[in-house]
C-alpha positions in Angstrom: 39.6 -110.3 -18.2 41.9 -112.4 -20.2 45.4 -112.9 -19.1 48.1 -112.1 -21.7 51.3 -113.4 -20.3 53.5 -115.9 -22.3 52.2 -118.9 -20.6 48.6 -118.2 -21.2 49.3 -117.1 -24.7 51.3 -120.5 -25.3 48.2 -122.4 -23.9 45.9 -120.6 -26.3 48.3 -121.4 -29.1 48.4 -125.0 -28.0 44.5 -125.1 -28.3 44.7 -123.7 -31.7 47.5 -126.4 -32.7 45.4 -129.2 -31.1 42.3 -128.0 -33.1 44.4 -127.9 -36.3 45.7 -131.5 -35.7 42.2 -132.7 -34.9 41.1 -131.4 -38.3 44.1 -133.1 -40.0 43.4 -136.5 -38.3 39.7 -136.3 -39.0 40.4 -135.6 -42.7 42.7 -138.7 -42.7 40.0 -140.8 -41.5 37.5 -139.3 -44.1 40.0 -140.1 -46.9 40.9 -143.5 -45.6 39.5 -145.1 -48.8 40.8 -142.3 -51.2 43.3 -144.1 -53.5 46.9 -142.5 -53.2 45.8 -140.3 -50.2 48.9 -139.5 -48.1 48.4 -139.1 -44.3 48.4 -135.5 -42.9 49.4 -134.5 -39.5 50.1 -131.1 -37.5 53.2 -131.2 -35.4 52.0 -128.4 -33.2 54.2 -129.2 -30.1 57.3 -128.9 -32.2 56.0 -125.7 -34.0 55.1 -124.0 -30.8 58.3 -125.0 -29.1 60.3 -123.6 -32.0 58.3 -120.3 -31.8 58.9 -119.9 -28.1 62.7 -120.9 -28.5 63.0 -118.2 -31.2 61.3 -115.6 -29.1 58.2 -115.2 -31.2 54.7 -114.6 -29.8 52.8 -117.8 -29.3 49.8 -116.0 -30.8 51.6 -115.6 -34.1 52.5 -119.3 -34.4 50.9 -120.9 -37.5 49.9 -124.6 -37.3 49.7 -126.2 -40.8 49.1 -129.8 -41.8 52.0 -131.6 -43.6 52.3 -134.8 -45.4 53.7 -137.6 -43.2 56.7 -138.7 -45.0 57.1 -141.7 -42.7 53.7 -143.1 -43.6 54.0 -145.8 -46.3 51.3 -147.3 -48.2 49.0 -149.6 -46.2 46.8 -150.5 -49.1 47.3 -151.7 -52.6 45.9 -148.3 -54.1 48.8 -146.4 -52.4 46.6 -145.0 -49.6 48.5 -144.5 -46.3 45.6 -144.4 -43.8 45.1 -147.2 -41.2 41.8 -146.2 -39.6 42.4 -147.8 -36.2 45.6 -146.1 -35.3 44.4 -142.9 -36.8 41.3 -143.1 -34.5 43.4 -143.6 -31.6 45.5 -140.5 -32.4 42.3 -138.6 -32.8 41.0 -139.7 -29.4 44.3 -138.8 -27.7 44.5 -135.5 -29.4 40.9 -134.7 -28.1 42.0 -135.7 -24.5 45.0 -133.4 -24.9 42.8 -130.5 -26.1 40.5 -131.0 -23.0 43.6 -131.2 -20.7 44.9 -127.9 -22.2 41.5 -126.2 -21.7 41.4 -127.4 -18.0 44.9 -126.0 -17.3 44.2 -122.7 -19.0 41.0 -122.1 -17.1 42.5 -123.3 -13.8 45.5 -121.0 -14.3 43.4 -118.1 -15.2 41.1 -118.6 -12.2 44.1 -118.8 -9.9 45.7 -115.6 -11.0 42.3 -113.8 -10.8 41.8 -115.0 -7.4 45.3 -114.0 -6.5 44.6 -110.5 -7.8 41.3 -110.4 -6.0 39.3 -110.3 -9.2 37.7 -113.7 -9.0 
């Protein structure tokens, strides 16, 4: 049985957002030596908050990578990736993903137990 209230849907959407961000950050690291490569990121917190504020279903929220306009060149060839900070962001995102999974599972278990289904 999968819960379908707004909070549980938002947690599921946050997982999708964190996954999309993970792919963007991993892509940045993979392209660290690509001349002229511009850093990509997925601002999934902001996208999810905007969707919730507008009354949209969290499950319909789209998380797309965008170029980081604030990232300036860090190399002579115009590349904007510094591997160390990017690796730290990737690790932090992985921890956030794990935390969201834990909250989603704990919340689902608590509700099921309260309903006598667990």
